[in-house]
N, C-alpha and C positions, 0 to 999 in steps of 0.2 A: 504491499498500499503506500503511497507519496505521501511524503509529506504533505501535503497541499489539504489530499485526502485528511489525515489523518488530526491535523490540525483545526478540519472545518470549514477555509477557505476556500470561496468560490473559483474556480477557474475565471471567470472576469474579472477579478480584484489581482491581477496581473498589468492591469494599463498604468498606464505615469498620470498623472497629474486630478490622484483620487482626490473628490470634497473634502473636508474634513470632517462634515457627518458622518465619512465610509469606520471614519477613527474611534474609538473606544477613550484616547488617550493622545498626545503629543507624544509626551512622554514613559513610560512603566519601567517603574522602578522596582526591582526586583531583592528584594530583603528589608527590613525594616533594624534593623539594629540603627548605631547612632549615624555609622556612615552616611547609609542609605536614608532616615532623613533628615538628616545632615543637605543632603544633592536634593530632597524632596522641597525644601526651605529653601533651599535659594533658586531652586529652579521657580517660583512663584515669586520666589523677593525678586528675581535675576527680567522675569517677562510676568509680569502680571495678565493672567488670562488668558496663561500656559495653562494646558489639562496634562496632569502630573498627576498617577495610578500607582502607588505603593503595594508591593502583591509581597502578603503575610504567611510564612504557613504556620504561623503560633497563631496563639487568641490572643496575643496580644505583644506591644516591644520589648524589644533592649531581655528575648532571652537569654540567650548565649554568651557571645563575647562579650558582651557592651553591662550587660545585668552581671556575670563573675568577676570581678576584676577589683583590686583591694581600694579602687576607688582614687589615681593618685591619680592630677592635675601634673604631669611632667614638665621641666622646664625645658630639653633640649640638651642640656652639656652633653652626656652622650656621645652626639651623634657629629660623623663626618664634617667638613666646612664645608655649604655647599648643600648639600644631599636633601632631598624632599623631605625625607624626616626633618632633619635640621631645622630647616624653614618653617613647613608647617608646624613645626613643636612648640619656637621660639612665641613664632605670631600667637597660634592654639591658645597655650597657656594664656595669654593677654585677656585673650577673645574670651575664651571659658569664663575666668575669672569675673569679667563682664557681664556675659551671660546670666550666669549666675546669681550676680548683685541684682543686674536687673529685671530679672522675671523672679525673684525672694527665693530663690533654690539654697538648700543647706551649705557649709563650703569654707573653707580661710586656707588661706596661705602662713602655712604654718613653715616652708625649711626644712632641709633637710640635711642632714651628713652622710657623707660616704668616706668611709673607714676603710683606712689600709691594721690591719692588723697582722702582717708579716713583713720584713724588711723588701724583700723579694717585688712586695706591691709599689714599693714607694714612689718607684719611675713610670707606674702608668700612674698612681694618682696624681704626680704634680704633670705628667702630660694628656689627663681627665682637666686640671684644671686650665689649662694652656687651652684644651679644646671650649671648653664652657667661654672662656672670654674673647677667642676666635665669633663663637655665634653669638655676641653681643649679652653674655649671660653674668652676671653680677655672682663671683665666686671671690670666696676666701678664706685661707686657709689656715688651719689649727692646732695647736701642739698639744699632746695628751692633755694637760691643763682646762684647755679652754675646751678640748673634748669633754670630758669629766665637768665641767660648768655648766655648758649644753644638757648634756644626758648624762646622771652623777654614774648612770648604773652599768654605758659602755665604754669597752677595752679599746684601746688603738691606738697607734704612733702616731701616728697622724690624720688630717683627715682635710673634706675641704667642706667649704658652708653653700648654698646652693638655695639663696632668698628668697625665690619666685615656686618657688617647688610649691603644691597646693594638695588641696583635698577637696573633693564636693562624691555626690551622690550619678552618678555617669545616667543610670537608671532611672533618675527621674529629669535627669536630662531630655532623651531620649525621649518620655514621656511631653515634655515641656514644646520639643523641636514638632512631636507628633503634631501637639493641639495646634501651632506654629502655624507648620504646614497645611492642617485643614483647615484655619480657617483662611489661610490663601486661598482657598481651593484647592487645595489636594483629597484624591481619594485614597484613605488608607481601606483596603481588604483585610482580614486576618485569618487567615483558614484558609488561605489561599498560595495551594501549593504551587511551583510552575512542574508541568510533567514535561510539555512537549512547546516546540517554540517551531515555528515554520519562517524562515526570513526570506522575500524577494528583494536582490539586490534593486535601487529606483521605485519599489513601493515601502515596504519598512514590514513590520514585525506582527506574527498574532502566537498569542501564547495563551495555548488551555492549560486550567488550573486543575487538579488531582477536585473530584465529586465528592461531595457529601457524604462524610464517612469517610471519606477515603476511599473506597471501593476503585478499583481501576478497571471500567466498564465504558469510559468515552463517556461520558456526559458529563463532565465538567465544562466550564466555564471557558470560551474563548472570548476574548480581548486582545482587538488589534493596537500597534500606538509607530507610530512615524518612527521612533528612537525608542529601543531599551537601554539600559541602564543597567549593570548585574551590581550588586553588593551583597552578593549572597553568602559573605565569610567563609563556614566551615563546607558550603555545596560549590565555592565560586566555580572554581574550574569544572565540574557537574555543566553550570550554568551556560558558558561559556563554547561547554562541548554540543550540548542542548542548539546550539545557537548556528551550528557548522564550523564553530573558530576551535583552532587547534592552542590553546595555553602551549604559555612555556616551562611556565612550571607546576606541579603540582601540590595537592595540597596534603601532608602529612599531619596528622592531630598530635596536638602534643599536651596530655591534662598537665596543670599546676595545679599542685596540691600544697592546702593551707593546715596550719592551725592558730587557734586561735592563743591568748594567754589568759589562766585562768583571769575573774574581777580580780580577783586578790591577791591577783602576781600585774595587774596592768599598771599600775603605777613606776614599771619597771624602766617602761617606756615613755615619753616624756611626747615626740614626736617620729619621725621618720629617717629609719637609719640604716644604710647601706651598705657591705659587702663593695668594694673597687669590684668591677665584672672585666671578667675577661675578655678581650677585643673578641675570640676567636668563635664568639655565638653569639648571639642573639639574645640570649639572656642574661640578669641579672644577678643570678645569683638568689639565696635565702637571704629576705630581710626583710626590716622593724617597719610595723608600717600602722600608727594610732588615725585610723576610719575615721569615717565625718559623723558614724554611728559610738564612736568611744572603746570601739572594742580595738584592740590588737594585734595587726593578722600578725602570721610569722609566715615569711612561707616566698613565691611559690617555689615547689622543688619541682622539674620538668621532666615526665618520662611521656615517651609516648603511651596513643588513647589506640585500645585497642577495638575502639569507634570513633567514628566523628564528633557525636554525641555523647561521648563512652566518660562521664561523669565521674566516675569511679571503677573500683579494678571488676567487678562482677560484672561490667556491660560489656558486649564483645558483638560486633556483629562479622560475623564470617566473609560479607560482602566488601563493607567497610575494609577489610583487613587483606584481602586479596588485591584493593585495587592499588593499595598503597606497597602491597608486595612486587606487584608489579610490574611501580611504577620502577626505570633505571636505579633515579637518583635519589634512594629510599638505601639501596643496596650500598653505595657508595658512599653514602654518610653513614652509615654502619661502620664500615668499614675505617672510613676519616678520623669517626670520633667514640671508639667504642668505652676506648678507657672513661673517659669523659659522659656520655652514657651509661656507663656501670656504676658509678660515684651516684648518678643522679636516682637509678633505680636500688639502691643501697637506703639512698635516704630512703626511700619510697616503702621502701618492705622493712629498717628498721626503723622505730620512734626513738631508739639511741641516738642511732646515725642521724637524726634529724636534728635531733639534740645539741646532738656534736658540733653541726652546722651554724644551730642557733648561738649556742655557746663560744665562739669567737667574739662574736659579737656581744656578748650579753652571757658573761661568766655564770650572774646566779641562777641562770635558769635551772631546773632539774624536768624532768619525763613527764613528771608529777604535772607540774603549771601546764602542759599542755590539752587545747581541749580540739578534739577534732573541730575543722573548718567546710563549707563547701567547694568543692573543685572548681576551678574554669578549663576551660579548652581553647588552646589557641591551632587557628585555623595557619598555620606555618606554610608558607610556598617551599617547595624545594625543586631545583630546577634538575637539568636532567644530567646533569655532572657529580651532583650530591651535593652540590653549593645550597644552603640554608642563606634564601633571599632577605636580604637584610634592613633592605628598602621598600617605599612603596609602590608598588607596579600594577602602572593602568596601563589595558591596546585594547588597542580598539579593531573594532571589520565595522562589515557595513554597516550603518543601521546600529549600533551596537556598541555599549563601553563596557569595560569588563575589569574590575575595581579587585586586581586578585592574591595580590598580598596588602596586606591593612595591618602590620601589626604595629605593639606599644612605640609611639604613642599614638596611636587615633583613635582612640578618644579624646585625650587631648585636644589634638589638632583638627577634631572633626567641622566646626566651621569651615575654616581654608580647604579642610580636602573635602570638604561641600562643595566652595566652590568653584574648586576646581576642577572636578568631574561633573557639576553643573554646563561649566563651559564646553567641557566637551561634548554635549548630548547636544547643548543649544548647536554647535558648529555642524553637527546630523544632520542637524533640520534647514 
Protein backbone atom coordinates (compact mmCIF):
# COMPACT_ATOMS: atom_id res chain seq x y z
CA UNK A 1 0.00 0.00 0.00
CA UNK A 2 1.37 3.43 -0.90
CA UNK A 3 2.20 6.04 1.70
CA UNK A 4 -0.52 8.19 0.11
CA UNK A 5 -3.13 5.50 0.63
CA UNK A 6 -2.01 4.82 4.20
CA UNK A 7 -2.14 8.49 5.13
CA UNK A 8 -5.55 9.06 3.64
CA UNK A 9 -4.28 11.86 1.37
CA UNK A 10 -6.25 11.82 -1.87
CA UNK A 11 -4.35 11.79 -5.17
CA UNK A 12 -5.68 15.23 -6.06
CA UNK A 13 -3.80 16.63 -3.06
CA UNK A 14 -0.56 16.51 -5.01
CA UNK A 15 -1.30 19.61 -7.03
CA UNK A 16 0.87 22.64 -6.27
CA UNK A 17 -0.65 25.84 -4.95
CA UNK A 18 -3.26 24.29 -2.68
CA UNK A 19 -5.48 26.81 -0.90
CA UNK A 20 -4.97 27.34 2.83
CA UNK A 21 -8.31 25.66 3.52
CA UNK A 22 -6.81 22.39 2.25
CA UNK A 23 -4.50 22.33 5.29
CA UNK A 24 -5.40 21.72 8.92
CA UNK A 25 -2.38 23.77 10.01
CA UNK A 26 0.46 25.77 8.55
CA UNK A 27 2.93 24.10 10.92
CA UNK A 28 2.55 20.80 12.74
CA UNK A 29 4.83 20.46 15.79
CA UNK A 30 5.44 16.94 17.09
CA UNK A 31 6.16 16.88 20.82
CA UNK A 32 4.91 18.96 23.76
CA UNK A 33 8.12 18.99 25.73
CA UNK A 34 9.63 22.36 26.52
CA UNK A 35 11.38 22.70 23.11
CA UNK A 36 8.27 21.84 21.11
CA UNK A 37 6.12 24.22 23.15
CA UNK A 38 8.71 26.99 22.94
CA UNK A 39 8.74 26.51 19.17
CA UNK A 40 4.94 26.78 18.98
CA UNK A 41 5.07 29.86 21.22
CA UNK A 42 7.73 31.45 19.01
CA UNK A 43 5.77 30.67 15.83
CA UNK A 44 2.55 32.36 16.93
CA UNK A 45 4.46 35.36 18.28
CA UNK A 46 6.53 35.74 15.09
CA UNK A 47 3.55 35.48 12.75
CA UNK A 48 0.15 36.20 14.35
CA UNK A 49 -2.60 34.27 12.63
CA UNK A 50 -0.29 31.38 11.71
CA UNK A 51 -2.09 28.09 12.26
CA UNK A 52 0.03 25.90 14.54
CA UNK A 53 -0.94 22.49 15.91
CA UNK A 54 1.13 20.62 18.49
CA UNK A 55 0.76 16.83 18.56
CA UNK A 56 1.67 15.10 21.84
CA UNK A 57 1.20 11.41 22.53
CA UNK A 58 0.90 11.86 26.30
CA UNK A 59 -2.11 13.22 28.18
CA UNK A 60 -0.30 16.47 29.06
CA UNK A 61 2.90 18.44 28.49
CA UNK A 62 6.43 17.80 29.80
CA UNK A 63 5.94 14.13 30.73
CA UNK A 64 9.47 13.02 29.80
CA UNK A 65 12.80 14.88 29.75
CA UNK A 66 11.33 18.30 30.61
CA UNK A 67 9.49 17.07 33.67
CA UNK A 68 12.18 14.69 34.91
CA UNK A 69 15.25 16.77 35.65
CA UNK A 70 16.69 18.63 38.63
CA UNK A 71 15.42 22.03 37.45
CA UNK A 72 18.77 23.79 37.05
CA UNK A 73 18.95 26.96 34.95
CA UNK A 74 22.41 26.40 33.47
CA UNK A 75 24.72 29.36 32.92
CA UNK A 76 26.63 28.03 29.89
CA UNK A 77 29.99 27.79 31.66
CA UNK A 78 30.76 24.28 30.36
CA UNK A 79 30.21 24.77 26.67
CA UNK A 80 32.69 25.41 23.87
CA UNK A 81 32.73 29.12 22.98
CA UNK A 82 30.83 29.73 19.76
CA UNK A 83 28.87 26.46 19.97
CA UNK A 84 25.09 26.48 19.79
CA UNK A 85 24.97 25.27 23.39
CA UNK A 86 27.11 28.15 24.62
CA UNK A 87 25.16 30.80 22.71
CA UNK A 88 21.75 29.41 23.55
CA UNK A 89 22.54 28.75 27.23
CA UNK A 90 23.96 32.19 28.03
CA UNK A 91 21.07 33.94 26.32
CA UNK A 92 18.53 31.39 27.51
CA UNK A 93 19.49 31.64 31.19
CA UNK A 94 18.76 35.37 31.19
CA UNK A 95 15.51 34.91 29.29
CA UNK A 96 14.36 32.01 31.46
CA UNK A 97 14.82 34.01 34.66
CA UNK A 98 12.89 36.91 33.08
CA UNK A 99 10.14 34.61 31.81
CA UNK A 100 9.70 33.02 35.24
CA UNK A 101 9.66 36.41 36.97
CA UNK A 102 7.13 37.83 34.53
CA UNK A 103 4.81 34.80 34.72
CA UNK A 104 5.08 34.17 38.46
CA UNK A 105 6.84 30.80 38.11
CA UNK A 106 8.90 29.82 41.18
CA UNK A 107 12.59 30.34 40.52
CA UNK A 108 15.78 31.52 42.20
CA UNK A 109 19.20 32.63 40.98
CA UNK A 110 21.35 30.71 43.46
CA UNK A 111 24.74 30.51 41.77
CA UNK A 112 26.72 27.29 41.99
CA UNK A 113 30.13 25.89 42.84
CA UNK A 114 32.20 23.60 40.61
CA UNK A 115 34.62 21.91 43.02
CA UNK A 116 37.93 20.15 42.41
CA UNK A 117 38.60 17.41 44.97
CA UNK A 118 41.82 16.07 43.43
CA UNK A 119 44.96 17.85 42.20
CA UNK A 120 44.58 16.20 38.80
CA UNK A 121 41.34 18.16 38.36
CA UNK A 122 42.89 21.58 38.94
CA UNK A 123 44.01 22.20 35.31
CA UNK A 124 40.51 21.29 34.10
CA UNK A 125 38.97 23.60 36.68
CA UNK A 126 41.15 26.53 35.56
CA UNK A 127 40.32 25.77 31.92
CA UNK A 128 36.62 25.75 32.82
CA UNK A 129 36.95 29.17 34.46
CA UNK A 130 38.61 30.51 31.32
CA UNK A 131 35.90 29.00 29.14
CA UNK A 132 33.23 30.64 31.25
CA UNK A 133 34.88 34.03 30.87
CA UNK A 134 35.11 33.53 27.10
CA UNK A 135 31.37 32.89 27.11
CA UNK A 136 30.77 36.14 29.01
CA UNK A 137 29.80 34.46 32.28
CA UNK A 138 30.78 35.89 35.69
CA UNK A 139 33.20 33.38 37.26
CA UNK A 140 35.06 33.69 40.56
CA UNK A 141 37.83 31.32 41.66
CA UNK A 142 37.71 30.16 45.29
CA UNK A 143 40.08 28.47 47.71
CA UNK A 144 39.21 25.92 50.44
CA UNK A 145 38.27 28.56 53.04
CA UNK A 146 35.93 30.31 50.60
CA UNK A 147 34.33 26.98 49.66
CA UNK A 148 33.58 26.30 53.35
CA UNK A 149 32.16 29.79 53.74
CA UNK A 150 29.73 29.15 50.90
CA UNK A 151 29.09 25.43 51.58
CA UNK A 152 30.32 24.52 55.10
CA UNK A 153 29.98 20.75 54.61
CA UNK A 154 31.61 20.55 51.17
CA UNK A 155 35.30 19.67 50.85
CA UNK A 156 37.52 20.71 47.93
CA UNK A 157 40.97 21.96 46.97
CA UNK A 158 39.60 24.76 44.78
CA UNK A 159 36.37 25.82 43.13
CA UNK A 160 34.81 28.27 40.77
CA UNK A 161 31.64 30.15 41.64
CA UNK A 162 29.21 30.73 38.77
CA UNK A 163 26.81 33.41 39.93
CA UNK A 164 24.28 33.25 37.08
CA UNK A 165 23.14 29.63 37.66
CA UNK A 166 19.64 29.19 39.08
CA UNK A 167 16.75 26.80 39.66
CA UNK A 168 13.11 26.67 38.57
CA UNK A 169 10.25 24.30 37.82
CA UNK A 170 10.58 23.47 34.11
CA UNK A 171 7.30 21.56 34.16
CA UNK A 172 5.56 24.77 35.19
CA UNK A 173 7.45 26.65 32.47
CA UNK A 174 6.21 24.14 29.88
CA UNK A 175 2.63 24.52 31.10
CA UNK A 176 2.91 28.31 30.82
CA UNK A 177 4.35 28.03 27.29
CA UNK A 178 1.42 25.78 26.36
CA UNK A 179 -1.04 28.30 27.78
CA UNK A 180 0.64 31.24 26.04
CA UNK A 181 0.93 29.41 22.71
CA UNK A 182 -2.75 28.48 22.98
CA UNK A 183 -3.66 32.10 23.72
CA UNK A 184 -1.80 33.02 20.52
CA UNK A 185 -3.92 30.63 18.49
CA UNK A 186 -1.94 27.37 18.62
CA UNK A 187 -3.89 24.14 19.09
CA UNK A 188 -2.40 21.49 21.34
CA UNK A 189 -3.70 17.97 20.89
CA UNK A 190 -2.81 15.55 23.66
CA UNK A 191 -3.16 11.80 23.23
CA UNK A 192 -2.15 12.25 19.58
CA UNK A 193 0.73 9.86 18.89
CA UNK A 194 2.13 10.20 15.37
CA UNK A 195 2.03 6.85 13.58
CA UNK A 196 2.48 7.72 9.89
CA UNK A 197 3.75 10.68 7.88
CA UNK A 198 3.27 11.24 4.15
CA UNK A 199 5.36 14.04 2.67
CA UNK A 200 4.87 15.32 -0.85
CA UNK A 201 7.42 17.81 -2.10
CA UNK A 202 5.86 21.09 -3.13
CA UNK A 203 2.71 20.27 -1.16
CA UNK A 204 3.40 19.54 2.50
CA UNK A 205 2.91 16.73 4.97
CA UNK A 206 0.01 14.59 6.12
CA UNK A 207 0.22 12.99 9.56
CA UNK A 208 -1.88 10.13 10.85
CA UNK A 209 -2.17 9.88 14.62
CA UNK A 210 -2.98 6.81 16.66
CA UNK A 211 -6.71 6.09 17.03
CA UNK A 212 -8.41 6.38 20.42
CA UNK A 213 -7.27 3.60 22.70
CA UNK A 214 -4.09 3.10 20.66
CA UNK A 215 -5.58 0.41 18.42
CA UNK A 216 -3.61 -0.03 15.23
CA UNK A 217 -6.67 -0.25 12.96
CA UNK A 218 -6.01 2.73 10.68
CA UNK A 219 -8.80 4.79 12.25
CA UNK A 220 -6.63 7.61 13.57
CA UNK A 221 -7.05 11.25 12.67
CA UNK A 222 -5.26 12.70 9.62
CA UNK A 223 -3.90 16.24 9.76
CA UNK A 224 -2.35 18.09 6.86
CA UNK A 225 0.25 20.81 7.25
CA UNK A 226 2.51 22.92 5.09
CA UNK A 227 5.51 22.07 7.30
CA UNK A 228 6.36 19.76 10.18
CA UNK A 229 8.67 20.43 13.12
CA UNK A 230 9.95 17.35 14.91
CA UNK A 231 10.62 17.99 18.62
CA UNK A 232 9.82 14.44 19.68
CA UNK A 233 12.77 13.98 22.04
CA UNK A 234 13.14 10.27 22.74
CA UNK A 235 11.40 9.46 19.45
CA UNK A 236 12.85 12.22 17.26
CA UNK A 237 14.91 9.86 15.05
CA UNK A 238 11.85 7.68 14.48
CA UNK A 239 9.72 10.67 13.49
CA UNK A 240 12.44 11.76 11.05
CA UNK A 241 12.45 8.28 9.51
CA UNK A 242 8.64 8.29 9.24
CA UNK A 243 8.92 11.53 7.27
CA UNK A 244 11.31 9.86 4.83
CA UNK A 245 14.47 11.59 6.06
CA UNK A 246 17.65 9.77 7.07
CA UNK A 247 18.87 11.22 10.39
CA UNK A 248 22.64 11.33 10.83
CA UNK A 249 22.33 10.14 14.44
CA UNK A 250 20.20 7.70 16.39
CA UNK A 251 18.81 8.05 19.88
CA UNK A 252 20.43 5.86 22.52
CA UNK A 253 18.57 6.33 25.83
CA UNK A 254 20.57 6.90 29.03
CA UNK A 255 18.81 6.76 32.37
CA UNK A 256 19.83 9.38 34.90
CA UNK A 257 19.39 7.94 38.37
CA UNK A 258 18.92 10.21 41.39
CA UNK A 259 18.64 10.05 45.15
CA UNK A 260 17.44 12.67 47.62
CA UNK A 261 19.06 13.57 50.88
CA UNK A 262 16.81 12.74 53.82
CA UNK A 263 14.92 15.70 55.26
CA UNK A 264 16.99 15.45 58.44
CA UNK A 265 20.25 15.83 56.47
CA UNK A 266 19.14 18.28 53.78
CA UNK A 267 20.84 21.14 55.63
CA UNK A 268 24.21 19.70 54.51
CA UNK A 269 23.75 21.41 51.11
CA UNK A 270 22.82 25.07 50.74
CA UNK A 271 22.74 25.39 46.96
CA UNK A 272 24.27 23.75 43.88
CA UNK A 273 27.59 21.87 44.00
CA UNK A 274 29.12 20.13 40.98
CA UNK A 275 32.31 18.12 40.40
CA UNK A 276 34.76 19.06 37.67
CA UNK A 277 33.36 17.34 34.55
CA UNK A 278 35.28 15.03 32.26
CA UNK A 279 35.33 16.81 28.87
CA UNK A 280 35.18 13.46 27.04
CA UNK A 281 31.54 12.97 28.08
CA UNK A 282 28.36 15.07 27.86
CA UNK A 283 27.49 14.13 31.46
CA UNK A 284 28.35 16.38 34.41
CA UNK A 285 28.89 13.69 37.02
CA UNK A 286 27.16 13.15 40.35
CA UNK A 287 26.31 16.56 41.77
CA UNK A 288 24.32 18.12 44.60
CA UNK A 289 21.31 20.26 43.77
CA UNK A 290 18.89 21.96 46.14
CA UNK A 291 15.82 22.21 43.94
CA UNK A 292 13.00 24.72 43.89
CA UNK A 293 11.02 22.26 46.06
CA UNK A 294 13.69 22.49 48.79
CA UNK A 295 14.80 18.88 48.43
CA UNK A 296 18.46 18.10 47.76
CA UNK A 297 18.91 15.95 44.66
CA UNK A 298 21.99 13.75 44.36
CA UNK A 299 22.96 12.53 40.90
CA UNK A 300 22.52 11.71 38.18
CA UNK A 301 24.23 8.43 37.60
CA UNK A 302 24.04 7.79 33.82
CA UNK A 303 23.50 4.22 32.56
CA UNK A 304 22.07 2.85 29.29
CA UNK A 305 18.31 2.39 29.60
CA UNK A 306 16.68 -0.83 28.37
CA UNK A 307 13.80 1.16 26.88
CA UNK A 308 13.39 4.67 25.55
CA UNK A 309 11.04 5.32 28.43
CA UNK A 310 12.89 3.02 30.81
CA UNK A 311 12.61 5.06 33.99
CA UNK A 312 13.52 2.09 36.19
CA UNK A 313 15.58 -1.07 35.84
CA UNK A 314 12.50 -3.25 35.49
CA UNK A 315 11.25 -1.48 32.36
CA UNK A 316 12.61 -3.03 29.19
CA UNK A 317 11.56 -3.03 25.55
CA UNK A 318 12.90 -5.72 23.23
CA UNK A 319 12.21 -3.55 20.19
CA UNK A 320 13.88 -0.46 21.68
CA UNK A 321 16.90 -2.48 22.76
CA UNK A 322 17.20 -4.20 19.39
CA UNK A 323 17.00 -0.84 17.65
CA UNK A 324 19.90 0.50 19.74
CA UNK A 325 21.99 -2.62 19.19
CA UNK A 326 21.47 -2.49 15.41
CA UNK A 327 23.03 0.97 15.28
CA UNK A 328 26.80 0.63 14.65
CA UNK A 329 27.46 3.73 16.73
CA UNK A 330 26.22 1.94 19.86
CA UNK A 331 28.89 -0.76 19.60
CA UNK A 332 31.63 1.76 18.81
CA UNK A 333 30.54 3.88 21.75
CA UNK A 334 30.67 0.85 24.06
CA UNK A 335 34.15 -0.17 22.89
CA UNK A 336 35.48 3.36 23.30
CA UNK A 337 34.03 4.15 26.72
CA UNK A 338 33.47 0.80 28.46
CA UNK A 339 35.60 1.75 31.47
CA UNK A 340 33.56 4.88 32.12
CA UNK A 341 30.36 2.93 31.59
CA UNK A 342 31.47 0.24 34.03
CA UNK A 343 31.89 2.86 36.73
CA UNK A 344 28.42 4.26 36.09
CA UNK A 345 26.92 0.76 36.15
CA UNK A 346 28.69 -0.02 39.44
CA UNK A 347 27.15 3.10 41.02
CA UNK A 348 23.78 2.10 39.62
CA UNK A 349 23.88 -1.34 41.19
CA UNK A 350 25.62 -0.42 44.44
CA UNK A 351 24.21 2.12 46.89
CA UNK A 352 27.59 2.11 48.59
CA UNK A 353 29.39 3.03 45.35
CA UNK A 354 26.90 5.83 44.70
CA UNK A 355 27.45 7.13 48.23
CA UNK A 356 31.22 7.08 47.64
CA UNK A 357 30.75 9.33 44.60
CA UNK A 358 28.70 11.78 46.67
CA UNK A 359 31.22 11.69 49.55
CA UNK A 360 33.93 13.11 47.28
CA UNK A 361 32.10 16.42 47.62
CA UNK A 362 30.13 15.84 50.82
CA UNK A 363 32.15 13.62 53.18
CA UNK A 364 29.52 13.55 55.96
CA UNK A 365 26.96 11.66 53.85
CA UNK A 366 26.21 8.02 54.67
CA UNK A 367 24.17 5.40 52.85
CA UNK A 368 21.42 5.87 55.43
CA UNK A 369 21.02 9.51 54.35
CA UNK A 370 19.97 8.60 50.80
CA UNK A 371 16.36 8.27 49.66
CA UNK A 372 15.25 6.94 46.25
CA UNK A 373 14.17 9.62 43.76
CA UNK A 374 12.51 9.48 40.32
CA UNK A 375 14.86 8.90 37.38
CA UNK A 376 14.95 10.60 34.00
CA UNK A 377 15.97 9.34 30.56
CA UNK A 378 18.15 11.44 28.27
CA UNK A 379 17.58 11.20 24.52
CA UNK A 380 21.27 11.02 23.67
CA UNK A 381 22.06 11.21 19.95
CA UNK A 382 24.94 8.96 18.82
CA UNK A 383 26.59 9.20 15.41
CA UNK A 384 27.40 6.14 13.29
CA UNK A 385 31.07 6.34 14.34
CA UNK A 386 30.15 6.13 18.03
CA UNK A 387 30.53 9.84 18.79
CA UNK A 388 28.17 11.23 21.41
CA UNK A 389 26.61 14.33 19.85
CA UNK A 390 27.54 17.10 22.27
CA UNK A 391 25.71 20.05 20.72
CA UNK A 392 22.27 20.76 19.38
CA UNK A 393 21.65 18.86 16.16
CA UNK A 394 18.98 20.24 13.85
CA UNK A 395 18.50 18.80 10.36
CA UNK A 396 16.03 19.64 7.60
CA UNK A 397 14.28 17.95 4.72
CA UNK A 398 11.55 19.12 2.36
CA UNK A 399 8.79 20.59 4.57
CA UNK A 400 10.48 19.23 7.72
CA UNK A 401 12.72 20.47 10.53
CA UNK A 402 14.08 17.83 12.90
CA UNK A 403 15.54 18.58 16.34
CA UNK A 404 17.65 15.43 16.68
CA UNK A 405 19.67 16.33 19.76
CA UNK A 406 18.56 18.75 22.45
CA UNK A 407 21.03 18.09 25.25
CA UNK A 408 21.38 19.86 28.53
CA UNK A 409 20.90 22.89 28.60
CA UNK A 410 17.85 22.50 26.35
CA UNK A 411 15.35 23.41 29.08
CA UNK A 412 17.38 26.46 30.11
CA UNK A 413 17.78 27.58 26.51
CA UNK A 414 14.30 26.63 25.31
CA UNK A 415 13.19 30.20 24.48
CA UNK A 416 16.04 31.03 22.05
CA UNK A 417 16.03 27.44 20.71
CA UNK A 418 12.31 27.75 20.03
CA UNK A 419 12.89 30.94 18.06
CA UNK A 420 15.72 29.38 16.05
CA UNK A 421 13.62 26.33 15.16
CA UNK A 422 10.62 28.52 14.39
CA UNK A 423 12.70 30.59 11.97
CA UNK A 424 13.64 27.42 10.08
CA UNK A 425 10.00 26.32 9.96
CA UNK A 426 8.87 29.71 8.65
CA UNK A 427 11.54 29.52 5.96
CA UNK A 428 10.04 26.18 4.92
CA UNK A 429 6.74 27.97 4.24
